[in-house]
Phi, psi and omega in degrees: 000131182284135182289136180292135183260111180268001189297334185286342186245312185205161177284076184303314180297325178294316175300319181298314180301319179299308182295322178302318182290320179296313181296317180297316180293330176295314180298320183297337180264005181290334188244145178245115181263142175230145176079011177292135177302153183296338182282353179258123177275110188294325180291319176299318181300311179298314183300316181295318181296319183286315188273330178259339180099352179193163173209152189239133176255141180199166176259130182267175184293342178278001178091352179269156178258128182233168169233146181201171176268167178170194184252135174266138184215169181071160176217147174263194186294343179248023177061029174268145181292151184243343179228159180224137175238120182291137177256064183208119183295337177301325182257016178053032175054044186296155175250135180226155177269127183294135181066015173241302176231016168202159182227131180267127176261110181269159180281325181221189182295331191285095183283329183290325178230092182307133187258112176276144174273000181302315179300319179296315177303314182297319183297312183285329176297318182287326178293315179295321177297321180295324176293320179300316179299317181295321177296312180299317179296318181294319179295320181289321180297331181295343179282342182262112181262348182221161173254122178284141176237121183241171189276321186220175183295328179298311178295327179299319180296316181295319178295322178299317179300320178298314180297321178299318175298320178298315180300324181278358179080019181266153174297145181224143175234152183234124181223119178227146173288143180291122181226169175228133182225107185053039177080007181245157179287163184289341182229120176230168178226147173249129182287153181239129173270106188268145174236031187294327177299319177294317180300315180299317178298319178296319180294325179294321177295319179295326179297314180296322179292322177295316179293325177299315179297320178299309182296323182294324176297336179268355183091024182240126182257097180269337177247076189300327180215135176253110185297328183289336185276356183053047182290133175261168189291331177297316179296321178296317179300320179294316180297318179295327177292320178296319179292326178296324177296315181300320176304309182297326179304321180272328184283315187303314179301326177289323177292324177293322175299314179300314181298315181292324176298320179295321180293318185279318190247002175070025178278178177228058187268142174216161181209145176208176177293147177297114184295336178298329179270309191275336177292318179296319182296320179298318180295319179293320179301313181298314181296319182292319180296320178293321179293323182289321177301317181294321178296315181296323179294316183294325180289327180291000000 
């Protein structure tokens, strides 16, 4: 299948790169680490877990504890990797035995196949970029109230240049020799009934829905209740339970890593959800659930 070419209308890849960066940085701020040794770069640590699906902590010969990327090898009776080789010349590509002198921090439960969030970020970034292109196109189309009709290809080229100037916000002039074609003038226009204002509003709603789906996959309920959907409180409770499961899928592997690091290396590492994100969410959930219950009672 041929890849759709957006280059003729908007910088689609630039929009994608922007959203990719925003979504990744949001995920990196979901967790609050405490007690990490000074030798561990927290941003590198979070980035590796998210984009590669895992990162490994170990003590190096200089006595400091580091985290780095590398290759997992070997399998035990449950197909879990048993050894790790660092892919970093700083550490001389050392090899360590997992859960003996190094600990793997996985992104999710799936230890046999580490799960990177990069594909999910890419999917949602491209969906949002596609919406940006559509919004820009709708706004620019709203400037055109008529369709020009010309006599020949030469005049069509000149008219196209004028429209391009209009799209770019440049002054434009139109000059044609007076001609007659089947009793009609050489240049005519057909009016367009535009619904671009409606389209832009619909695209804004679609953007919110896409972001809500993205956050829900991470365990964050940003749209606790959709009034249009006539959501009842039982459905909300079910949705909140599903979101709670998604939270634990990402948190528990990190907590297990912290616990094992503390046992092996005597550190005091802990991790939890970032309260700046999830405390606000919990307050909004409680408020929305109460409002929904009141709405359901009044409708009954």
